[in-house]
C-alpha positions as CSV (number, residue, x, y, z in Angstrom):
1,M,-56.9,-0.4,-0.2
2,M,-54.3,2.1,1.1
3,N,-52.4,5.2,0.2
4,V,-48.6,4.5,0.5
5,L,-46.1,7.2,1.6
6,I,-42.3,6.4,0.8
7,I,-39.4,8.8,2.5
8,G,-36.4,8.9,0.1
9,S,-35.3,9.8,-3.4
10,G,-33.0,7.0,-4.1
11,G,-32.7,3.3,-6.3
12,R,-33.9,2.0,-2.7
13,E,-37.1,4.0,-2.5
14,H,-37.7,3.5,-6.3
15,A,-37.4,-0.5,-6.2
16,I,-40.0,-0.4,-3.1
17,A,-42.4,1.6,-5.1
18,W,-42.0,-0.5,-8.1
19,K,-42.8,-3.5,-5.8
20,I,-45.7,-2.1,-3.8
21,K,-47.3,-0.7,-7.2
22,Q,-48.2,-4.7,-7.8
23,S,-50.1,-5.0,-4.7
24,P,-54.1,-5.1,-5.1
25,I,-54.5,-3.2,-1.9
26,C,-52.3,-0.2,-3.0
27,T,-54.6,2.7,-3.9
28,Q,-51.8,5.5,-4.5
29,I,-48.1,5.7,-3.9
30,Y,-46.5,9.1,-2.7
31,V,-42.6,9.4,-2.6
32,A,-41.1,12.0,-0.8
33,P,-39.2,13.9,-2.3
34,G,-38.4,11.2,-4.9
35,N,-36.8,11.0,-8.4
36,A,-37.8,10.7,-12.2
37,G,-38.3,7.0,-11.7
38,T,-40.7,7.3,-9.0
39,S,-42.7,9.7,-10.5
40,E,-43.7,7.1,-13.2
41,I,-44.9,5.0,-10.5
42,G,-46.7,7.4,-8.0
43,I,-46.7,11.0,-7.2
44,N,-43.7,13.0,-5.8
45,L,-43.8,15.2,-2.9
46,P,-41.5,18.2,-2.9
47,V,-40.5,17.5,0.8
48,Q,-37.2,16.5,2.0
49,T,-36.7,13.7,4.3
50,T,-36.1,15.1,7.7
51,D,-38.7,17.7,7.3
52,F,-41.0,16.2,9.7
53,K,-43.6,19.0,9.9
54,A,-44.2,19.2,6.3
55,L,-44.5,15.3,6.0
56,S,-46.8,15.2,8.9
57,K,-48.8,17.6,6.9
58,M,-48.9,15.5,3.6
59,V,-49.7,12.4,5.6
60,T,-52.9,14.2,6.7
61,E,-53.6,15.7,3.2
62,K,-52.9,12.6,1.5
63,K,-54.9,10.2,3.7
64,I,-51.6,8.2,4.0
65,G,-52.3,4.7,6.0
66,L,-48.7,3.3,5.7
67,M,-45.4,5.4,5.8
68,I,-42.1,3.5,4.7
69,V,-38.9,5.1,5.6
70,G,-36.0,4.6,3.2
71,P,-32.6,6.2,4.3
72,E,-31.0,6.4,7.8
73,E,-31.0,10.3,8.4
74,P,-34.6,10.5,9.4
75,L,-34.7,7.3,11.4
76,V,-31.6,8.4,13.5
77,K,-33.3,11.9,14.0
78,G,-36.3,10.4,15.2
79,I,-38.9,10.5,12.9
80,V,-40.8,7.6,13.9
81,D,-40.9,9.1,17.6
82,F,-42.3,12.4,15.9
83,F,-44.9,11.0,14.2
84,Q,-46.3,8.6,17.2
85,S,-46.2,11.8,19.2
86,Q,-48.9,13.5,17.0
87,P,-51.9,12.9,17.7
88,E,-53.6,13.6,14.3
89,N,-51.2,10.8,13.1
90,R,-52.0,8.2,15.8
91,D,-53.4,5.6,13.2
92,L,-50.5,5.8,10.8
93,L,-48.6,2.8,10.4
94,I,-44.6,3.2,9.9
95,V,-42.1,0.9,8.7
96,G,-38.9,1.8,10.4
97,P,-37.3,1.7,13.9
98,A,-37.7,4.3,16.6
99,Q,-34.8,6.6,17.5
100,E,-33.0,4.9,20.2
101,P,-32.9,1.5,18.2
102,A,-32.0,3.4,15.0
103,Q,-28.6,3.9,17.0
104,L,-27.8,0.3,15.8
105,E,-26.7,2.5,12.7
106,G,-26.5,5.8,14.1
107,S,-23.7,4.7,16.6
108,K,-20.9,2.5,16.2
109,S,-20.4,2.3,19.9
110,F,-24.2,1.4,20.7
111,A,-24.2,-1.4,18.1
112,K,-20.8,-3.0,19.4
113,A,-22.2,-2.6,23.0
114,F,-25.4,-4.1,21.9
115,M,-23.3,-7.2,20.3
116,K,-21.3,-7.9,23.2
117,K,-24.3,-7.9,25.7
118,Y,-26.1,-10.4,23.1
119,G,-23.0,-12.7,22.3
120,I,-23.1,-11.6,18.7
121,P,-19.7,-12.3,16.7
122,T,-17.9,-9.3,15.6
123,A,-14.6,-7.6,15.9
124,S,-13.1,-6.8,19.0
125,Y,-12.8,-3.3,19.6
126,A,-12.2,0.1,21.7
127,E,-13.8,3.3,21.7
128,F,-12.1,6.8,22.3
129,T,-12.7,10.6,22.4
130,E,-10.8,13.8,22.8
131,E,-11.0,13.2,26.4
132,N,-8.8,10.0,26.4
133,Y,-7.0,10.9,23.3
134,Q,-3.8,9.7,24.5
135,D,-4.9,6.2,25.5
136,G,-6.4,5.9,21.9
137,V,-2.9,6.8,20.6
138,D,-1.5,4.0,22.7
139,Y,-4.0,1.5,21.9
140,I,-3.5,2.1,18.0
141,R,0.5,1.8,18.8
142,H,0.2,-1.5,20.3
143,H,-2.6,-3.2,17.8
144,S,-2.0,-5.8,15.1
145,L,-2.0,-4.3,11.5
146,P,-4.2,-3.7,9.8
147,V,-6.2,-1.7,12.4
148,V,-9.9,-0.4,11.4
149,L,-11.1,3.2,12.7
150,K,-14.6,3.9,12.6
151,A,-16.4,7.4,12.9
152,D,-18.9,6.7,15.5
153,G,-22.1,8.4,14.0
154,L,-23.4,8.8,10.6
155,A,-20.7,9.8,7.8
156,A,-22.4,9.2,4.9
157,G,-20.7,6.1,4.4
158,K,-17.2,7.2,4.3
159,G,-16.5,7.2,8.5
160,V,-14.5,3.6,7.9
161,I,-10.9,3.7,7.3
162,I,-8.7,0.8,6.9
163,C,-5.1,1.4,7.9
164,N,-1.9,-0.4,7.1
165,S,0.5,1.2,9.5
166,H,0.7,2.5,12.6
167,E,1.7,6.0,12.1
168,E,-1.5,6.0,9.4
169,A,-3.8,5.1,12.0
170,V,-2.6,7.6,14.5
171,Q,-2.7,10.5,12.0
172,E,-6.2,9.3,11.0
173,F,-7.4,9.1,14.5
174,E,-5.9,12.7,15.0
175,W,-7.8,14.1,12.1
176,M,-11.0,12.4,13.1
177,V,-10.9,13.6,17.0
178,R,-9.1,16.9,16.6
179,K,-9.7,18.2,13.1
180,S,-13.2,17.0,12.7
181,K,-12.6,15.0,9.6
182,F,-16.3,13.6,9.7
183,G,-17.7,16.2,11.9
184,I,-19.2,15.5,15.0
185,A,-20.0,12.0,13.8
186,G,-15.9,11.5,14.3
187,S,-15.9,12.9,17.8
188,R,-16.1,9.4,19.3
189,V,-14.0,6.7,17.0
190,V,-14.3,2.8,17.6
191,I,-11.0,1.2,16.8
192,E,-11.4,-2.4,16.2
193,S,-9.6,-5.4,14.5
194,F,-9.6,-6.1,11.0
195,L,-11.9,-8.8,9.9
196,Q,-10.7,-10.8,6.7
197,G,-13.0,-13.0,4.8
198,I,-15.6,-12.5,2.3
199,E,-18.3,-9.7,2.9
200,A,-22.1,-10.4,2.2
201,S,-25.5,-8.9,3.6
202,V,-28.6,-10.4,5.2
203,F,-32.0,-8.7,5.4
204,V,-34.6,-9.0,8.1
205,L,-38.2,-7.7,8.4
206,T,-39.1,-7.4,11.8
207,D,-42.0,-6.3,14.1
208,G,-40.0,-6.3,17.1
209,S,-40.5,-9.9,18.2
210,S,-40.9,-12.0,15.1
211,Y,-38.9,-11.7,11.8
212,V,-38.9,-12.7,8.4
213,L,-35.7,-13.6,6.4
214,L,-35.2,-11.8,3.2
215,P,-32.8,-13.1,0.4
216,E,-29.3,-12.4,0.9
217,A,-26.9,-10.0,-1.2
218,K,-23.3,-9.2,-1.8
219,D,-22.7,-5.8,-3.1
220,Y,-19.6,-4.0,-4.8
221,K,-18.3,-0.9,-2.9
222,R,-15.1,0.0,-4.7
223,I,-15.3,2.4,-7.9
224,G,-12.8,0.3,-9.9
225,E,-13.1,-3.4,-11.1
226,A,-11.7,-6.4,-9.3
227,D,-12.7,-4.3,-6.2
228,Q,-9.9,-1.5,-6.8
229,G,-10.2,2.2,-6.0
230,L,-12.1,4.5,-3.6
231,N,-15.3,3.4,-1.5
232,T,-18.7,4.2,-3.1
233,G,-22.1,3.8,-2.0
234,G,-22.3,0.9,-4.1
235,M,-21.5,0.0,-7.7
236,G,-23.5,-3.0,-8.3
237,A,-25.0,-6.3,-6.3
238,I,-26.1,-9.8,-7.0
239,S,-28.5,-12.2,-5.1
240,P,-28.4,-15.1,-4.1
241,V,-25.0,-15.4,-3.2
242,P,-23.3,-18.5,-4.3
243,F,-21.6,-19.4,-1.2
244,F,-24.6,-19.0,0.9
245,D,-25.2,-22.9,1.5
246,A,-27.6,-24.4,4.2
247,V,-24.8,-24.6,6.7
248,L,-23.5,-21.1,6.5
249,R,-27.3,-19.7,6.6
250,E,-28.2,-21.8,9.7
251,K,-25.1,-20.4,11.3
252,I,-26.1,-16.9,10.4
253,I,-29.6,-17.3,12.1
254,K,-28.5,-19.0,14.8
255,K,-25.6,-17.0,15.9
256,I,-26.5,-13.7,14.7
257,V,-30.3,-13.0,13.6
258,E,-32.0,-14.8,16.3
259,P,-29.8,-13.3,19.0
260,T,-30.5,-9.8,17.1
261,I,-33.9,-9.9,17.2
262,E,-33.9,-11.4,21.0
263,G,-31.7,-8.5,21.7
264,I,-34.6,-6.1,20.3
265,K,-37.1,-7.8,22.0
266,K,-35.6,-7.7,25.5
267,E,-34.4,-4.1,25.2
268,K,-38.4,-3.7,24.5
269,Y,-37.1,-1.2,21.5
270,N,-40.0,0.0,19.4
271,Y,-38.6,-1.6,15.8
272,K,-40.8,-2.5,13.0
273,G,-38.8,-2.4,10.1
274,F,-35.7,-3.6,8.3
275,V,-32.5,-4.7,9.8
276,F,-29.5,-4.6,7.4
277,I,-26.5,-6.9,8.7
278,G,-23.3,-6.4,7.0
279,L,-21.4,-9.6,7.7
280,M,-17.7,-10.9,7.1
281,I,-17.6,-14.8,6.5
282,F,-14.0,-15.9,7.8
283,N,-13.4,-19.7,7.3
284,G,-17.2,-20.5,7.0
285,E,-17.8,-18.3,10.4
286,P,-20.0,-15.1,10.1
287,F,-19.1,-12.0,12.2
288,V,-21.2,-8.7,12.2
289,I,-19.4,-5.8,10.7
290,E,-22.1,-3.4,10.9
291,Y,-25.8,-3.2,11.7
292,N,-28.2,-0.5,9.3
293,C,-31.5,0.4,10.4
294,R,-33.2,0.3,6.9
295,M,-32.9,-1.7,3.5
296,G,-29.4,-0.9,2.0
297,D,-28.7,0.7,-1.6
298,P,-28.1,-0.8,-4.1
299,E,-28.7,-4.1,-2.3
300,T,-32.7,-3.3,-2.2
301,E,-32.6,-3.1,-6.0
302,V,-31.4,-7.0,-6.2
303,V,-33.2,-8.1,-3.2
304,I,-37.0,-6.9,-3.6
305,P,-37.4,-7.9,-7.3
306,R,-36.6,-11.6,-6.1
307,I,-39.6,-11.5,-3.6
308,T,-42.8,-13.0,-5.0
309,G,-46.1,-12.4,-3.5
310,D,-47.5,-9.2,-1.9
311,L,-44.6,-7.1,-0.3
312,L,-47.1,-4.3,1.0
313,E,-49.3,-7.0,3.2
314,L,-46.0,-8.1,4.6
315,L,-44.8,-4.6,5.4
316,L,-48.3,-4.0,7.0
317,S,-48.0,-7.1,9.0
318,A,-44.6,-6.0,10.5
319,A,-45.9,-2.2,11.0
320,K,-49.2,-3.6,13.0
321,G,-46.8,-5.9,15.3
322,D,-48.3,-9.1,13.6
323,L,-45.4,-10.8,11.4
324,G,-45.5,-14.1,13.6
325,G,-46.8,-16.7,11.0
326,C,-45.9,-14.7,7.8
327,S,-43.7,-16.3,5.3
328,L,-41.6,-15.0,2.3
329,H,-41.0,-16.4,-1.0
330,T,-38.2,-15.8,-3.5
331,D,-37.6,-16.1,-6.9
332,P,-35.0,-19.1,-7.6
333,R,-33.2,-17.1,-10.4
334,S,-30.2,-15.1,-10.0
335,A,-30.3,-11.4,-10.0
336,A,-27.5,-8.9,-10.9
337,T,-27.8,-4.9,-10.4
338,V,-25.4,-2.7,-12.2
339,V,-25.1,0.8,-10.8
340,A,-24.3,3.6,-13.5
341,V,-22.7,6.5,-12.2
342,S,-21.7,10.3,-12.9
343,G,-18.1,10.5,-14.1
344,G,-15.8,11.5,-11.2
345,Y,-17.8,10.0,-8.7
346,P,-17.0,8.9,-5.8
347,E,-15.2,12.7,-5.6
348,A,-16.3,15.8,-7.6
349,Y,-19.1,14.9,-10.5
350,K,-21.5,17.0,-12.6
351,T,-25.2,16.8,-12.6
352,G,-27.9,17.9,-14.9
353,K,-26.8,15.6,-17.7
354,I,-29.6,14.5,-20.2
355,I,-30.2,10.9,-20.2
356,S,-31.5,8.9,-23.3
357,G,-32.4,5.4,-24.0
358,L,-34.6,5.0,-21.0
359,K,-37.2,4.0,-23.0
360,E,-35.7,1.3,-24.9
361,Q,-37.2,-2.1,-24.5
362,S,-35.2,-4.7,-22.4
363,E,-35.9,-7.5,-20.1
364,S,-33.9,-5.4,-17.3
365,I,-35.6,-3.5,-14.8
366,V,-34.2,0.5,-14.6
367,F,-34.4,1.8,-11.0
368,H,-33.4,5.5,-10.7
369,S,-31.2,6.5,-8.0
370,G,-30.2,10.3,-8.9
371,T,-32.2,11.6,-11.6
372,K,-34.8,14.5,-11.9
373,N,-37.3,15.5,-14.4
374,N,-37.2,18.5,-16.7
375,G,-40.0,18.8,-18.9
376,D,-40.0,15.7,-21.1
377,E,-36.2,14.9,-20.2
378,V,-34.8,13.0,-17.7
379,L,-31.6,14.4,-16.0
380,T,-28.7,13.4,-13.9
381,N,-29.1,14.4,-10.5
382,G,-26.4,12.6,-8.1
383,G,-23.5,10.6,-8.0
384,R,-25.3,7.3,-8.4
385,V,-27.8,7.8,-11.4
386,L,-29.3,4.4,-12.1
387,A,-29.3,1.1,-11.2
388,I,-30.4,-1.9,-14.0
389,T,-31.3,-4.9,-12.3
390,S,-31.9,-8.3,-14.5
391,F,-32.6,-11.9,-14.1
392,G,-30.9,-14.9,-15.4
393,E,-30.2,-18.6,-14.7
394,D,-26.8,-17.7,-12.8
395,I,-25.1,-14.2,-11.8
396,D,-23.1,-14.2,-15.0
397,K,-26.1,-14.5,-17.0
398,A,-27.9,-12.1,-15.0
399,A,-25.2,-9.4,-15.3
400,R,-24.6,-9.8,-19.1
401,K,-28.5,-8.8,-19.7
402,S,-27.7,-5.6,-17.4
403,Y,-25.0,-4.6,-19.4
404,Q,-26.8,-5.2,-22.5
405,T,-29.4,-2.8,-21.3
406,L,-27.0,-0.5,-20.4
407,E,-25.4,-0.3,-23.8
408,K,-28.5,1.3,-24.9
409,I,-28.7,4.2,-22.1
410,H,-26.3,7.0,-22.3
411,F,-25.7,10.6,-20.5
412,D,-22.3,12.6,-20.6
413,D,-19.4,10.6,-18.7
414,I,-21.5,7.7,-17.7
415,Y,-19.1,5.1,-15.9
416,F,-20.1,1.5,-14.6
417,R,-18.3,-1.3,-13.5
418,K,-18.2,-4.2,-16.0
419,D,-17.3,-7.2,-13.7
420,I,-20.2,-7.2,-11.3
421,G,-20.1,-10.8,-9.8
422,Y,-16.7,-11.2,-11.4
423,E,-15.8,-13.8,-8.5
424,F,-18.7,-16.0,-9.3
425,K,-18.4,-16.2,-13.2
């Protein structure tokens, strides 16, 4: 029996808590800082994700056996290294990579160099800073269009710009490097070729040597239907992805997943956690767009419910470095997640709106992303508010169930895309 601490406050953390709660070896779940949804499953702790000292105190007080780190910021800032340096936490098991391998997400140039070293297919690229600014301008002016500019560091999912003219690209490059558009994250810029094709994501749980492949997913980043408008953190997701046939899956495993895990092993990285690989599929060939050092959101809300069996046992095996021989089984049905957001998101939006209809009966799972408790009421507390996940015989039927559930839920200025999975109907 074990007490578990989940770090984070979004739909990803709610989904992980929901699944772990089903494990017979879970005694108590704590979530820091959590949301209104996680408070129904476990106990929320009023501690921020990067307050390592306060989290360490909670680990000791609550007798935590396993800590799962949800978001990228604490991982990139070295939460695993911090805990493993504390004598009082030496018995704590952690799901999440150490600071150096977390740079696979924290630094685009680090990830690109890793892919180049281990022969992992990705777009061609070059990197520039203020020191070689003019070289960067010249590189852009001679680059084929469209051209992609990426802030090297973490930029809250907003640091990637696709430019359709050289003038636009040069201007964006200047804003990033010389005018701090993304702060220190954009002081180094990776410029790469634009990959055409269909995006998808694969998720791997590794102990640094062995791995287990989780269900794949496809998310929908644009705010508008038919993938129009501004980029968001994610407006919905589906799993499985219909075009993921056995041939493509084998290519992804052989060309991307296995070289990635082999690279982690050869570099002797302390990596016990998730690898989220963003892919572009072009003419049946997979290319890596990016690595993330944790599960995605809202992809977690569609992937985790499809996992059958005890997720906590699997996570414990990874954290102990004993994942070899473990297997994972999945629900064969399709799943679709639809995200409800606050009006105005991903730009300015208001919070503190009362949410009604959460107790209505439905076949869906309602995961909370940006919510908080206020007495007996649940209020909006973020841009992305809820993630509604449903199962069905196919993507369309699953999505329809999520929409039926959303018809019963209301808060002022609620918005959600009504076409999640549209290209597979």
